[in-house]
C-alpha positions in Angstrom: 63.0 84.5 10.6 59.1 83.8 10.1 57.9 80.6 9.5 54.4 80.7 7.5 51.6 78.7 8.8 49.5 77.2 5.7 46.6 75.0 5.4 47.9 71.4 4.8 46.9 69.2 2.2 44.1 66.9 3.5 43.1 64.8 0.6 42.4 64.8 -3.2 39.0 65.8 -3.1 39.3 68.5 -0.3 40.1 72.1 -1.7 39.1 74.4 1.3 37.5 74.3 4.8 36.3 76.9 7.2 38.7 78.0 10.1 36.5 77.1 12.9 38.5 77.9 16.1 41.8 79.7 16.7 43.4 78.5 19.9 45.9 81.1 20.2 45.9 84.9 19.8 48.2 87.4 17.7 51.2 88.1 19.9 51.1 84.9 21.8 54.3 82.8 22.1 53.7 79.2 21.0 55.5 75.9 21.4 56.4 73.5 18.7 54.0 70.9 17.8 51.2 73.0 19.9 47.4 73.0 18.5 47.0 76.3 16.9 43.7 75.9 15.2 40.5 73.6 14.0 39.5 73.6 10.3 36.3 72.0 9.4 36.1 70.7 5.7 33.2 69.0 4.2 34.7 65.4 5.3 36.7 65.8 8.4 37.7 68.2 11.1 41.5 68.6 11.4 43.6 70.4 14.0 46.7 72.4 12.7 50.1 72.1 14.8 52.7 74.7 15.2 55.9 73.7 12.9 58.4 75.6 15.4 58.2 77.6 18.3 57.9 81.3 18.3 55.6 84.5 18.5 52.7 83.9 16.4 50.8 86.6 13.9 47.2 85.8 12.8 46.2 86.5 9.3 43.0 84.7 9.0 39.7 84.9 11.4 37.7 82.5 12.8 34.9 81.7 10.3 36.7 82.3 7.4 36.9 79.9 4.4 40.5 79.1 3.5 42.0 77.1 0.8 44.5 74.5 1.0 48.2 76.0 1.0 46.8 79.5 2.2 49.0 81.1 4.7 46.8 81.9 7.6 49.4 82.9 10.3 53.6 83.4 10.5 55.6 82.6 13.4 58.4 84.6 14.3 61.2 82.0 15.1 63.8 84.7 16.6 61.4 86.0 19.3 62.3 84.9 22.7 60.0 82.7 24.9 58.7 84.4 27.7 60.7 83.9 30.7 59.4 82.0 33.6 56.4 81.2 31.7 53.2 83.1 31.1 52.3 83.1 34.8 55.3 82.9 36.9 54.4 82.1 40.6 56.6 85.0 41.9 54.3 87.5 40.1 51.2 86.4 42.1 50.8 87.0 45.6 49.8 83.9 47.6 46.1 83.8 49.1 44.6 81.6 51.3 41.1 81.9 49.6 42.4 80.4 46.2 41.2 76.7 45.9 43.6 74.1 45.0 41.3 73.4 41.7 42.3 76.9 40.5 45.8 76.1 40.7 45.2 72.6 38.9 43.1 74.2 36.2 45.9 77.2 35.6 48.5 74.5 34.8 46.3 73.2 32.1 47.0 75.7 29.5 46.8 73.4 26.3 43.0 72.8 26.5 40.9 73.6 23.3 38.3 76.3 23.5 35.5 73.4 23.4 36.8 72.0 26.4 37.0 75.4 28.3 33.3 75.9 27.3 32.4 72.3 28.5 34.3 73.2 31.8 32.5 76.4 32.2 29.1 74.8 31.9 29.6 71.6 33.7 31.9 72.8 36.7 34.4 69.8 35.7 37.7 70.8 36.0 39.7 69.5 32.8 42.8 68.9 35.4 40.7 66.0 36.9 40.3 64.3 33.6 42.7 61.8 32.3 43.8 62.9 28.5 43.7 60.9 25.5 44.3 63.2 23.0 48.4 64.0 22.0 50.9 64.3 24.8 48.0 63.6 27.3 45.7 66.8 26.3 42.1 66.7 27.4 39.7 66.4 24.4 36.0 67.2 24.2 35.4 63.5 24.2 37.2 63.2 27.5 35.1 65.7 29.0 31.9 64.2 28.0 32.7 60.8 29.2 33.5 62.3 32.6 30.6 64.4 32.7 28.6 61.0 31.9 30.2 58.9 34.2 29.6 61.6 37.1 25.6 61.7 36.0 25.5 58.3 36.4 27.1 58.0 39.8 25.0 61.0 41.3 21.9 59.7 42.9 19.1 61.8 41.8 16.2 63.3 43.9 13.0 61.5 44.1 11.2 64.7 43.0 12.5 67.5 41.5 10.6 71.2 40.7 10.1 71.4 37.0 12.3 74.0 35.7 10.9 77.5 34.7 11.1 78.2 31.2 13.7 80.8 30.3 12.2 84.3 28.9 12.6 84.7 25.4 14.6 88.0 24.8 12.7 90.4 22.8 13.8 90.2 19.0 15.8 87.4 19.5 13.4 84.5 18.8 15.4 83.0 16.2 19.4 83.1 15.4 21.3 82.0 12.4 24.7 80.5 11.9 26.8 79.4 8.9 26.2 75.5 8.0 29.4 73.8 8.4 31.1 72.0 5.3 30.6 69.0 6.8 26.8 69.4 7.5 26.6 70.9 4.0 28.1 67.8 2.7 26.0 65.2 4.4 22.9 67.1 3.2 24.2 67.3 -0.4 25.0 63.6 -0.2 21.5 62.6 1.0 19.7 64.6 -1.5 21.9 63.2 -4.0 21.4 59.7 -3.1 17.7 59.9 -3.1 17.6 61.8 -6.6 19.9 59.4 -8.3 19.4 56.0 -7.0 16.0 53.9 -7.2 16.1 53.5 -3.4 13.8 50.9 -1.8 13.6 49.5 1.7 12.4 45.9 2.9 12.2 45.1 6.5 12.0 41.9 8.7 13.0 41.1 12.4 15.2 39.2 14.4 14.9 37.4 17.7 18.0 38.5 19.6 17.6 35.9 22.3 20.7 33.6 21.1 23.1 36.9 20.8 21.8 38.1 24.1 22.8 34.6 26.0 25.9 34.3 24.2 27.1 37.9 25.7 25.9 37.0 28.9 27.7 33.7 29.3 31.3 34.8 27.9 31.1 38.5 28.3 33.2 38.4 31.5 35.9 36.1 30.0 36.0 38.2 26.8 36.7 41.2 28.6 39.2 39.5 30.7 40.9 38.4 27.5 40.6 41.3 25.1 40.1 44.1 27.5 36.9 45.3 25.7 33.0 44.3 26.0 31.4 42.0 23.2 28.9 44.1 21.7 26.1 43.6 19.2 27.8 45.3 16.1 30.5 43.0 15.5 27.8 40.2 15.3 26.1 42.4 12.7 29.3 42.8 10.7 29.9 39.3 10.5 26.2 38.7 9.7 26.4 41.2 6.9 29.5 39.8 5.8 28.3 36.3 5.3 25.2 37.5 3.5 27.1 39.7 1.1 29.1 36.4 0.2 25.9 34.6 -0.4 24.2 37.4 -2.4 27.0 39.1 -4.0 24.6 41.4 -6.1 24.4 43.7 -3.0 28.2 43.9 -2.8 28.5 45.9 -6.3 27.9 49.6 -7.3 27.2 51.4 -10.6 30.0 53.3 -12.3 28.6 54.9 -15.2 27.4 52.4 -17.6 29.2 49.7 -15.7 28.8 47.4 -12.8 31.5 47.0 -10.6 31.5 44.0 -8.4 33.5 44.1 -5.5 35.3 41.1 -3.8 36.2 42.6 -0.6 34.5 43.2 2.5 35.1 46.9 4.0 32.0 47.7 6.0 31.1 51.1 7.1 29.7 52.0 10.5 27.9 55.0 10.7 29.0 57.1 13.9 27.1 60.1 15.0 29.4 63.0 16.2 28.4 66.7 17.5 29.4 67.9 14.1 27.4 65.4 12.1 27.4 61.8 10.9 30.6 60.1 9.7 31.1 56.5 8.5 34.4 55.3 8.9 35.3 52.1 7.4 36.3 48.9 9.1 38.7 46.9 6.6 38.9 43.2 5.9 36.0 42.3 8.1 35.6 38.8 6.8 39.5 38.2 8.1 38.6 40.0 11.4 37.7 38.0 14.5 34.8 39.6 16.7 37.2 41.2 19.3 39.0 42.8 16.3 36.3 44.3 14.9 34.7 45.3 18.4 38.4 46.9 18.9 38.3 48.9 15.3 34.9 50.0 15.8 35.7 51.6 19.5 39.0 53.1 18.0 36.9 54.8 15.1 34.0 55.9 17.5 36.9 57.7 19.7 38.5 59.4 16.8 35.2 60.7 15.5 34.4 62.0 19.0 37.7 63.7 19.1 38.1 64.9 15.6 41.0 62.6 14.7 39.2 61.0 11.8 41.2 61.1 8.8 39.9 61.2 4.9 41.3 57.5 4.3 39.4 56.5 7.2 36.3 57.3 5.5 36.8 56.0 1.9 36.3 52.8 0.0 33.3 50.8 2.1 31.2 48.6 -0.2 28.3 48.4 2.6 26.9 50.6 5.3 25.7 49.7 8.9 23.7 52.3 10.7 22.4 51.7 14.5 19.3 54.3 15.2 18.4 52.0 18.0 20.8 53.6 20.5 18.9 56.6 20.0 15.6 54.6 20.8 14.5 54.4 17.0 12.1 51.6 16.4 11.8 51.7 12.7 13.1 53.8 10.1 14.3 53.5 6.3 18.0 54.5 6.0 19.2 56.2 3.1 22.2 54.7 1.0 25.7 55.9 1.4 26.4 56.5 -2.5 27.9 54.9 -4.6 27.0 51.7 -2.5 24.1 49.6 -3.2 23.0 48.9 0.3 22.8 50.0 3.9 21.3 47.9 7.1 19.4 49.5 9.6 19.5 48.5 13.1 16.7 49.5 15.5 16.0 49.6 19.4 15.6 45.8 20.8 12.1 45.5 22.6 10.7 42.5 24.6 7.6 41.7 22.3 5.1 38.8 22.4 5.9 36.7 19.4 4.3 33.1 18.3 6.9 30.4 18.6 6.0 26.7 17.9 2.2 27.5 18.5 2.7 29.1 21.7 3.2 32.8 22.6 6.4 33.9 24.1 8.2 37.3 25.0 11.3 37.7 23.3 14.1 40.6 22.6 13.2 41.4 19.1 15.0 43.7 16.6 13.3 45.4 13.5 15.9 45.3 10.6 15.5 47.5 7.3 17.8 47.2 4.2 17.5 50.0 1.9 19.0 49.2 -1.6 19.5 50.5 -4.9 16.9 48.7 -7.1 18.6 49.9 -10.4 21.4 47.1 -9.5 19.7 45.0 -7.0 16.4 42.9 -7.4 13.8 42.5 -4.7 14.5 39.0 -4.5 18.2 39.6 -3.6 17.6 42.2 -1.1 14.9 40.3 0.5 17.2 37.2 0.6 20.2 39.2 1.9 18.1 40.4 5.0 16.9 36.9 5.5 20.4 35.7 5.7 21.5 38.4 8.1 18.3 37.4 10.3 19.2 33.7 10.4 22.7 34.5 11.3 21.8 36.5 14.3 19.2 34.4 15.4 21.5 31.2 15.4 25.2 32.8 15.6 27.0 29.3 15.1 26.0 29.9 11.4 28.6 32.4 11.5 31.5 29.9 12.4 30.1 27.0 10.3 29.5 29.7 7.3 26.1 28.2 6.5 
């Protein structure tokens, strides 16, 4: 009996996607729950699993745009599994020249094409990487973390010869590739936000000395108790929540001819991924502790990096925080995440001379930027909001006392 492999429903607003990668070929024997393909939509990238075991026949190609519910393959359940596996040990003569790494890598037949590409480019064996995916599978994120950790621990030579520029092949000075649905949607939303909203940005700066001292004092105990580091983002989330409570006009949005006032605090955290920017939403931030917020952010970042973000993870936020500082940005004007009315931009922390009580001192300073929809938010509200965020960051005890 043949089982049809159909594109699953991924959300009410998603009607189609691009079949990005097939992890199998026609004629392959697949196991139940084996990852068959990756589907890119305008919101998320998802993996398709085999509903049963059997021999698969593909009816769609990589790069095809496929509709929700479309049949893209079939699995013949009556086909027998290959005896002894794809590569029985008795069929391959032993050789003293084959390294142990080759045997380990050959046993890992569940790696995705992305993992195989990274392995080929970096030389990192997926078999040496602890997998965090389903059934312990090694993900792209696992490989990148392994490469990053090895790079950090490898001493660099004092001097290195400058690499020679690769010659440009004749007739190949440019290449073209189809824009992914996610990238196309990001472009559409950014342009729409600028065209539809009266967007304006106000700036301020914050002295991060108090938060840095607090983290240094309690970091070790925090890690021991919660198993994660105390970062900066949880302080910003709490500061934004408190400022939203004091300036509720920012926690509202326009819907047609009506103003919708929100009375909850679901904050979107912008996360950069290889396939584009995603904004997963941390729910009920007013009820979460710093540790719980940090854990949520870490979980979402990992899911985004591994392509595991679901449509529900991206919906319903009332305000967004984006951190260009991790890439070295000193100052920027963040674009609104419609239909929200405000977005806070964080930037890199730099030690700068500032005047404090008549004296010039060196302090770790960060520029802050709030972009807002001037149709619904007045300048006074936006400036007051940013000042409240600044005050909470410079004196974190305000977050405990709610003042």
